[in-house]
py3Dmol code that shows the C-alpha trace and the ligand (Angstrom):
import py3Dmol

protein = """\
ATOM      1  CA  MET A   1     167.734 -19.742 -18.452  1.00  0.00           C
ATOM      2  CA  ALA A   2     170.013 -17.482 -16.576  1.00  0.00           C
ATOM      3  CA  ALA A   3     170.253 -16.125 -13.025  1.00  0.00           C
ATOM      4  CA  PHE A   4     168.301 -12.958 -12.735  1.00  0.00           C
ATOM      5  CA  ARG A   5     171.097 -10.873 -11.119  1.00  0.00           C
ATOM      6  CA  GLY A   6     174.695 -11.361  -9.989  1.00  0.00           C
ATOM      7  CA  LYS A   7     174.842 -10.202  -6.311  1.00  0.00           C
ATOM      8  CA  CYS A   8     172.142  -9.360  -3.861  1.00  0.00           C
ATOM      9  CA  PRO A   9     172.787  -5.778  -2.593  1.00  0.00           C
ATOM     10  CA  VAL A  10     173.435  -5.263   1.049  1.00  0.00           C
ATOM     11  CA  ARG A  11     172.799  -1.912   2.675  1.00  0.00           C
ATOM     12  CA  ARG A  12     175.560  -0.799   5.171  1.00  0.00           C
ATOM     13  CA  ALA A  13     174.415  -0.389   8.756  1.00  0.00           C
ATOM     14  CA  ALA A  14     176.273   3.013   9.072  1.00  0.00           C
ATOM     15  CA  PRO A  15     176.098   5.258   6.094  1.00  0.00           C
ATOM     16  CA  ASN A  16     178.871   7.694   5.507  1.00  0.00           C
ATOM     17  CA  ARG A  17     176.665  10.786   5.399  1.00  0.00           C
ATOM     18  CA  ASN A  18     173.977  11.808   7.670  1.00  0.00           C
ATOM     19  CA  PRO A  19     171.651  14.126   5.904  1.00  0.00           C
ATOM     20  CA  THR A  20     168.532  15.438   7.477  1.00  0.00           C
ATOM     21  CA  VAL A  21     166.800  16.690   4.341  1.00  0.00           C
ATOM     22  CA  ASN A  22     168.639  15.746   1.106  1.00  0.00           C
ATOM     23  CA  TRP A  23     168.424  11.981   0.635  1.00  0.00           C
ATOM     24  CA  ALA A  24     170.488  12.102  -2.475  1.00  0.00           C
ATOM     25  CA  LEU A  25     173.496  12.542  -0.370  1.00  0.00           C
ATOM     26  CA  HIS A  26     173.182   8.864   0.395  1.00  0.00           C
ATOM     27  CA  LYS A  27     173.650   8.136  -3.480  1.00  0.00           C
ATOM     28  CA  ALA A  28     177.428   7.354  -3.235  1.00  0.00           C
ATOM     29  CA  ASP A  29     176.932   4.847  -0.394  1.00  0.00           C
ATOM     30  CA  LEU A  30     174.051   3.236  -2.202  1.00  0.00           C
ATOM     31  CA  ARG A  31     175.913   3.135  -5.398  1.00  0.00           C
ATOM     32  CA  GLU A  32     178.615   1.104  -3.665  1.00  0.00           C
ATOM     33  CA  ASP A  33     176.075  -1.112  -1.700  1.00  0.00           C
ATOM     34  CA  PHE A  34     174.137  -1.922  -4.871  1.00  0.00           C
ATOM     35  CA  ASN A  35     177.407  -2.834  -6.673  1.00  0.00           C
ATOM     36  CA  ASN A  36     176.734  -0.218  -9.284  1.00  0.00           C
ATOM     37  CA  HIS A  37     173.593  -2.025 -10.475  1.00  0.00           C
ATOM     38  CA  CYS A  38     169.836  -0.846 -10.377  1.00  0.00           C
ATOM     39  CA  GLY A  39     168.246  -2.670  -7.340  1.00  0.00           C
ATOM     40  CA  TYR A  40     165.167  -3.473  -9.444  1.00  0.00           C
ATOM     41  CA  CYS A  41     166.264  -4.457 -13.036  1.00  0.00           C
ATOM     42  CA  ASP A  42     169.888  -5.130 -12.213  1.00  0.00           C
ATOM     43  CA  SER A  43     171.185  -2.818 -15.010  1.00  0.00           C
ATOM     44  CA  TYR A  44     174.786  -1.793 -14.808  1.00  0.00           C
ATOM     45  CA  ASP A  45     175.372   1.971 -14.295  1.00  0.00           C
ATOM     46  CA  GLY A  46     178.586   2.277 -16.140  1.00  0.00           C
ATOM     47  CA  TYR A  47     177.446   2.915 -19.726  1.00  0.00           C
ATOM     48  CA  ALA A  48     175.752   6.383 -19.290  1.00  0.00           C
ATOM     49  CA  HIS A  49     172.787   5.101 -21.090  1.00  0.00           C
ATOM     50  CA  THR A  50     170.542   6.583 -18.380  1.00  0.00           C
ATOM     51  CA  TYR A  51     170.388   8.353 -15.045  1.00  0.00           C
ATOM     52  CA  PHE A  52     170.696   6.507 -11.806  1.00  0.00           C
ATOM     53  CA  GLU A  53     168.635   7.757  -8.937  1.00  0.00           C
ATOM     54  CA  VAL A  54     167.789   7.378  -5.297  1.00  0.00           C
ATOM     55  CA  ASP A  55     164.430   5.756  -5.040  1.00  0.00           C
ATOM     56  CA  HIS A  56     162.266   5.498  -1.901  1.00  0.00           C
ATOM     57  CA  PHE A  57     161.263   1.744  -1.586  1.00  0.00           C
ATOM     58  CA  VAL A  58     158.188   2.792   0.431  1.00  0.00           C
ATOM     59  CA  PRO A  59     157.193   5.817  -1.700  1.00  0.00           C
ATOM     60  CA  LYS A  60     157.957   9.281  -0.477  1.00  0.00           C
ATOM     61  CA  ASP A  61     154.552  10.772  -1.459  1.00  0.00           C
ATOM     62  CA  LEU A  62     152.918   8.162   0.747  1.00  0.00           C
ATOM     63  CA  ILE A  63     155.212   8.737   3.579  1.00  0.00           C
ATOM     64  CA  VAL A  64     154.497  12.529   3.465  1.00  0.00           C
ATOM     65  CA  LYS A  65     150.830  12.192   2.842  1.00  0.00           C
ATOM     66  CA  ASN A  66     150.057   9.635   5.510  1.00  0.00           C
ATOM     67  CA  ARG A  67     152.611  10.990   7.968  1.00  0.00           C
ATOM     68  CA  TRP A  68     154.187   7.524   8.279  1.00  0.00           C
ATOM     69  CA  PRO A  69     156.938   7.443  10.875  1.00  0.00           C
ATOM     70  CA  ILE A  70     159.904   6.882   8.588  1.00  0.00           C
ATOM     71  CA  THR A  71     162.017   9.836   7.336  1.00  0.00           C
ATOM     72  CA  LEU A  72     162.718  10.652   3.867  1.00  0.00           C
ATOM     73  CA  VAL A  73     166.474  10.185   4.459  1.00  0.00           C
ATOM     74  CA  GLN A  74     166.184   6.759   6.237  1.00  0.00           C
ATOM     75  CA  TYR A  75     168.892   4.609   4.493  1.00  0.00           C
ATOM     76  CA  SER A  76     167.115   1.321   4.981  1.00  0.00           C
ATOM     77  CA  ASN A  77     164.314   2.650   2.780  1.00  0.00           C
ATOM     78  CA  LEU A  78     166.514   3.714  -0.138  1.00  0.00           C
ATOM     79  CA  VAL A  79     167.194   1.960  -3.270  1.00  0.00           C
ATOM     80  CA  TYR A  80     169.713   2.719  -6.048  1.00  0.00           C
ATOM     81  CA  ALA A  81     167.502   2.657  -9.163  1.00  0.00           C
ATOM     82  CA  CYS A  82     167.829   3.388 -12.857  1.00  0.00           C
ATOM     83  CA  LYS A  83     165.624   6.242 -14.129  1.00  0.00           C
ATOM     84  CA  PHE A  84     163.186   3.739 -15.733  1.00  0.00           C
ATOM     85  CA  CYS A  85     162.583   1.666 -12.677  1.00  0.00           C
ATOM     86  CA  ASN A  86     162.250   4.729 -10.442  1.00  0.00           C
ATOM     87  CA  ASN A  87     159.760   6.514 -12.843  1.00  0.00           C
ATOM     88  CA  ASN A  88     157.602   3.385 -13.468  1.00  0.00           C
ATOM     89  CA  LYS A  89     157.441   2.468  -9.732  1.00  0.00           C
ATOM     90  CA  LEU A  90     156.388   6.032  -8.449  1.00  0.00           C
ATOM     91  CA  ALA A  91     153.920   5.924  -5.670  1.00  0.00           C
ATOM     92  CA  ASN A  92     152.779   2.551  -6.700  1.00  0.00           C
ATOM     93  CA  TRP A  93     152.166   0.776  -3.325  1.00  0.00           C
ATOM     94  CA  PRO A  94     149.545  -2.089  -2.435  1.00  0.00           C
ATOM     95  CA  SER A  95     148.706  -1.411   1.149  1.00  0.00           C
ATOM     96  CA  ASN A  96     147.800   1.099   3.653  1.00  0.00           C
ATOM     97  CA  SER A  97     150.838   0.576   5.740  1.00  0.00           C
ATOM     98  CA  TYR A  98     154.607   1.302   5.555  1.00  0.00           C
ATOM     99  CA  THR A  99     155.306  -2.150   6.942  1.00  0.00           C
ATOM    100  CA  VAL A 100     153.229  -4.224   4.627  1.00  0.00           C
ATOM    101  CA  PHE A 101     155.069  -4.439   1.196  1.00  0.00           C
ATOM    102  CA  HIS A 102     152.767  -6.749  -0.402  1.00  0.00           C
ATOM    103  CA  ILE A 103     149.342  -8.204  -0.102  1.00  0.00           C
ATOM    104  CA  GLY A 104     148.924 -11.555  -1.601  1.00  0.00           C
ATOM    105  CA  ASN A 105     150.268 -11.394  -5.090  1.00  0.00           C
ATOM    106  CA  LYS A 106     150.429  -7.521  -5.307  1.00  0.00           C
ATOM    107  CA  GLY A 107     153.169  -5.448  -4.132  1.00  0.00           C
ATOM    108  CA  PHE A 108     156.941  -5.476  -3.749  1.00  0.00           C
ATOM    109  CA  ILE A 109     159.919  -7.220  -2.187  1.00  0.00           C
ATOM    110  CA  ASP A 110     162.916  -5.110  -1.045  1.00  0.00           C
ATOM    111  CA  PRO A 111     165.745  -5.754  -3.583  1.00  0.00           C
ATOM    112  CA  CYS A 112     167.976  -6.220  -0.626  1.00  0.00           C
ATOM    113  CA  ASN A 113     166.088  -9.230   0.341  1.00  0.00           C
ATOM    114  CA  LYS A 114     167.712 -12.270  -1.158  1.00  0.00           C
ATOM    115  CA  LYS A 115     164.118 -13.474  -2.194  1.00  0.00           C
ATOM    116  CA  TYR A 116     163.679 -10.526  -4.511  1.00  0.00           C
ATOM    117  CA  SER A 117     165.497 -12.448  -7.201  1.00  0.00           C
ATOM    118  CA  THR A 118     163.431 -15.624  -6.899  1.00  0.00           C
ATOM    119  CA  HIS A 119     160.524 -13.743  -8.420  1.00  0.00           C
ATOM    120  CA  PHE A 120     162.181 -13.266 -11.742  1.00  0.00           C
ATOM    121  CA  TYR A 121     164.570 -15.106 -14.093  1.00  0.00           C
ATOM    122  CA  ARG A 122     166.311 -14.302 -17.387  1.00  0.00           C
ATOM    123  CA  ARG A 123     166.098 -16.006 -20.794  1.00  0.00           C
ATOM    124  CA  ASN A 124     169.507 -16.702 -22.061  1.00  0.00           C
ATOM    125  CA  ASN A 125     169.310 -13.618 -24.166  1.00  0.00           C
ATOM    126  CA  GLY A 126     169.031 -11.436 -21.135  1.00  0.00           C
ATOM    127  CA  GLU A 127     165.327 -10.744 -21.174  1.00  0.00           C
ATOM    128  CA  ILE A 128     163.677 -10.518 -17.879  1.00  0.00           C
ATOM    129  CA  MET A 129     160.763 -12.937 -17.106  1.00  0.00           C
ATOM    130  CA  TRP A 130     158.651 -13.469 -14.115  1.00  0.00           C
ATOM    131  CA  ASN A 131     158.845 -16.505 -11.973  1.00  0.00           C
ATOM    132  CA  THR A 132     155.854 -16.069  -9.476  1.00  0.00           C
ATOM    133  CA  ARG A 133     152.492 -14.260  -9.349  1.00  0.00           C
ATOM    134  CA  LEU A 134     154.088 -11.516  -7.180  1.00  0.00           C
ATOM    135  CA  GLY A 135     156.847 -11.330  -9.662  1.00  0.00           C
ATOM    136  CA  LYS A 136     154.300 -11.019 -12.434  1.00  0.00           C
ATOM    137  CA  TRP A 137     152.539  -8.162 -10.626  1.00  0.00           C
ATOM    138  CA  MET A 138     155.964  -6.261 -10.260  1.00  0.00           C
ATOM    139  CA  TYR A 139     156.820  -7.121 -13.914  1.00  0.00           C
ATOM    140  CA  PHE A 140     153.735  -5.705 -15.475  1.00  0.00           C
ATOM    141  CA  ASN A 141     152.428  -3.167 -12.846  1.00  0.00           C
ATOM    142  CA  ALA A 142     155.478  -1.658 -11.541  1.00  0.00           C
ATOM    143  CA  PHE A 143     158.600  -1.986 -13.580  1.00  0.00           C
ATOM    144  CA  LYS A 144     157.043  -2.662 -17.109  1.00  0.00           C
ATOM    145  CA  PHE A 145     159.776  -5.109 -17.867  1.00  0.00           C
ATOM    146  CA  ASP A 146     157.724  -6.289 -21.055  1.00  0.00           C
ATOM    147  CA  GLU A 147     158.011  -2.882 -22.620  1.00  0.00           C
ATOM    148  CA  ARG A 148     161.714  -2.476 -21.573  1.00  0.00           C
ATOM    149  CA  ASN A 149     163.048  -5.885 -22.686  1.00  0.00           C
ATOM    150  CA  PRO A 150     164.584  -4.638 -25.935  1.00  0.00           C
ATOM    151  CA  GLY A 151     166.876  -2.319 -24.065  1.00  0.00           C
ATOM    152  CA  ILE A 152     167.377  -4.782 -21.187  1.00  0.00           C
ATOM    153  CA  LYS A 153     168.556  -7.312 -23.794  1.00  0.00           C
ATOM    154  CA  LEU A 154     171.177  -4.860 -25.249  1.00  0.00           C
ATOM    155  CA  LEU A 155     172.409  -4.127 -21.710  1.00  0.00           C
ATOM    156  CA  TRP A 156     172.786  -7.811 -20.912  1.00  0.00           C
ATOM    157  CA  ASN A 157     174.682  -8.555 -24.047  1.00  0.00           C
ATOM    158  CA  LEU A 158     177.021  -5.610 -23.444  1.00  0.00           C
ATOM    159  CA  ASN A 159     177.615  -6.765 -19.748  1.00  0.00           C
ATOM    160  CA  ARG A 160     178.546 -10.164 -20.993  1.00  0.00           C
ATOM    161  CA  LEU A 161     181.166  -8.782 -23.248  1.00  0.00           C
ATOM    162  CA  ARG A 162     182.432  -6.357 -20.766  1.00  0.00           C
ATOM    163  CA  LYS A 163     182.890  -9.077 -18.026  1.00  0.00           C
ATOM    164  CA  ALA A 164     184.587 -11.368 -20.579  1.00  0.00           C
ATOM    165  CA  LEU A 165     186.990  -8.560 -21.442  1.00  0.00           C
ATOM    166  CA  ASP A 166     187.709  -7.733 -17.747  1.00  0.00           C
ATOM    167  CA  LYS A 167     188.627 -11.373 -17.145  1.00  0.00           C
ATOM    168  CA  LEU A 168     190.923 -11.391 -20.195  1.00  0.00           C
ATOM    169  CA  TYR A 169     192.663  -8.102 -19.096  1.00  0.00           C
ATOM    170  CA  GLU A 170     193.359  -9.687 -15.673  1.00  0.00           C
ATOM    171  CA  ALA A 171     194.750 -12.873 -17.244  1.00  0.00           C
ATOM    172  CA  ARG A 172     196.923 -10.753 -19.655  1.00  0.00           C
ATOM    173  CA  LYS A 173     198.526  -9.073 -16.652  1.00  0.00           C
ATOM    174  CA  LYS A 174     199.836 -12.432 -15.451  1.00  0.00           C
ATOM    175  CA  ASN A 175     201.729 -13.220 -18.691  1.00  0.00           C
ATOM    176  CA  ILE A 176     204.735 -11.670 -20.206  1.00  0.00           C
ATOM    177  CA  LYS A 177     204.357  -9.901 -23.576  1.00  0.00           C
ATOM    178  CA  THR A 178     206.486 -12.194 -25.565  1.00  0.00           C
ATOM    179  CA  SER A 179     204.753 -15.299 -24.384  1.00  0.00           C
ATOM    180  CA  LYS A 180     202.416 -17.561 -26.562  1.00  0.00           C
ATOM    181  CA  LYS A 181     199.788 -17.219 -23.855  1.00  0.00           C
ATOM    182  CA  PHE A 182     199.864 -13.471 -23.973  1.00  0.00           C
ATOM    183  CA  LYS A 183     199.439 -13.496 -27.701  1.00  0.00           C
ATOM    184  CA  SER A 184     196.506 -15.854 -27.542  1.00  0.00           C
ATOM    185  CA  ILE A 185     194.804 -13.741 -24.774  1.00  0.00           C
ATOM    186  CA  GLN A 186     195.359 -10.631 -26.870  1.00  0.00           C
ATOM    187  CA  ALA A 187     193.807 -12.273 -29.919  1.00  0.00           C
ATOM    188  CA  GLU A 188     190.749 -13.128 -27.788  1.00  0.00           C
ATOM    189  CA  ILE A 189     190.578  -9.565 -26.509  1.00  0.00           C
ATOM    190  CA  ASN A 190     190.757  -8.180 -30.134  1.00  0.00           C
ATOM    191  CA  LYS A 191     187.888 -10.643 -31.035  1.00  0.00           C
ATOM    192  CA  ILE A 192     185.603  -9.548 -28.095  1.00  0.00           C
ATOM    193  CA  SER A 193     186.453  -5.893 -28.488  1.00  0.00           C
ATOM    194  CA  ALA A 194     185.238  -6.128 -32.068  1.00  0.00           C
ATOM    195  CA  GLN A 195     181.966  -7.086 -30.716  1.00  0.00           C
ATOM    196  CA  TYR A 196     181.916  -4.777 -27.562  1.00  0.00           C
ATOM    197  CA  TYR A 197     182.243  -1.472 -29.446  1.00  0.00           C
ATOM    198  CA  PRO A 198     179.352  -1.867 -31.931  1.00  0.00           C
ATOM    199  CA  ALA A 199     177.184  -3.450 -29.030  1.00  0.00           C
ATOM    200  CA  HIS A 200     177.988  -0.335 -27.021  1.00  0.00           C
ATOM    201  CA  THR A 201     176.956   1.929 -29.894  1.00  0.00           C
ATOM    202  CA  LYS A 202     173.710   0.012 -30.445  1.00  0.00           C
ATOM    203  CA  LEU A 203     172.930   0.387 -26.721  1.00  0.00           C
ATOM    204  CA  MET A 204     173.505   4.187 -26.744  1.00  0.00           C
ATOM    205  CA  GLU A 205     171.480   4.708 -29.949  1.00  0.00           C
ATOM    206  CA  TYR A 206     168.587   2.715 -28.491  1.00  0.00           C
ATOM    207  CA  TYR A 207     168.326   4.696 -25.363  1.00  0.00           C
ATOM    208  CA  ARG A 208     168.900   7.961 -27.121  1.00  0.00           C
ATOM    209  CA  ASN A 209     165.903   7.154 -29.343  1.00  0.00           C
ATOM    210  CA  LEU A 210     163.577   6.115 -26.568  1.00  0.00           C
TER     211      LEU A 210
END
"""
ligand_1 = """\
1
ZN
Zn 166.239 -0.443 -13.188
"""
view = py3Dmol.view(width=600, height=400)
view.addModel(protein, "pdb")
view.setStyle({"model": 0}, {"cartoon": {"style": "trace"}})
view.addModel(ligand_1, "xyz")
view.setStyle({"model": 1}, {"stick": {}})
view.zoomTo()
view.show()
């Protein structure tokens, strides 16, 4: 069993932009605050396997329809999300109120709430699983992680390799080229790179064919 996500995202109190209409102008800040990961499935955005978008946690259609007193550009209601999470979630909302995120075991937890990750876990191969009844509801009814796990597994594997390579590149910098240590680090880099590039191709092929 592995942890569901690396870091819990934290929304900044004062965003750099102050749009009145176009919430997409918050995307750069959100991207940073969500550490380049989808708030819901924790996919990394650096592989260009899909688009990353600005999601309204309380759905925008409901805000408009019910005239709820939050604006569509309100930063605290925005989530950096991959296209799949955003499309699956849509106007799915369990309550008649913008302040009630879940009723019993149906509904959502804001991904910037530390508790979000307690509702899920990962198998060692990266597959997302649910941990609680509310997690189960989000899993099947909102984000459809069951259908998406083949791609999520590929992303997880690639992430694992990318992080290992990043660590090795850092370690390599600290050693002189002629040293034994440098050569052993380089050998490890070569070994992992040989796995990384085919894993990247596999990921891109999978998402291209979806
Ligand atoms: Zn996602």
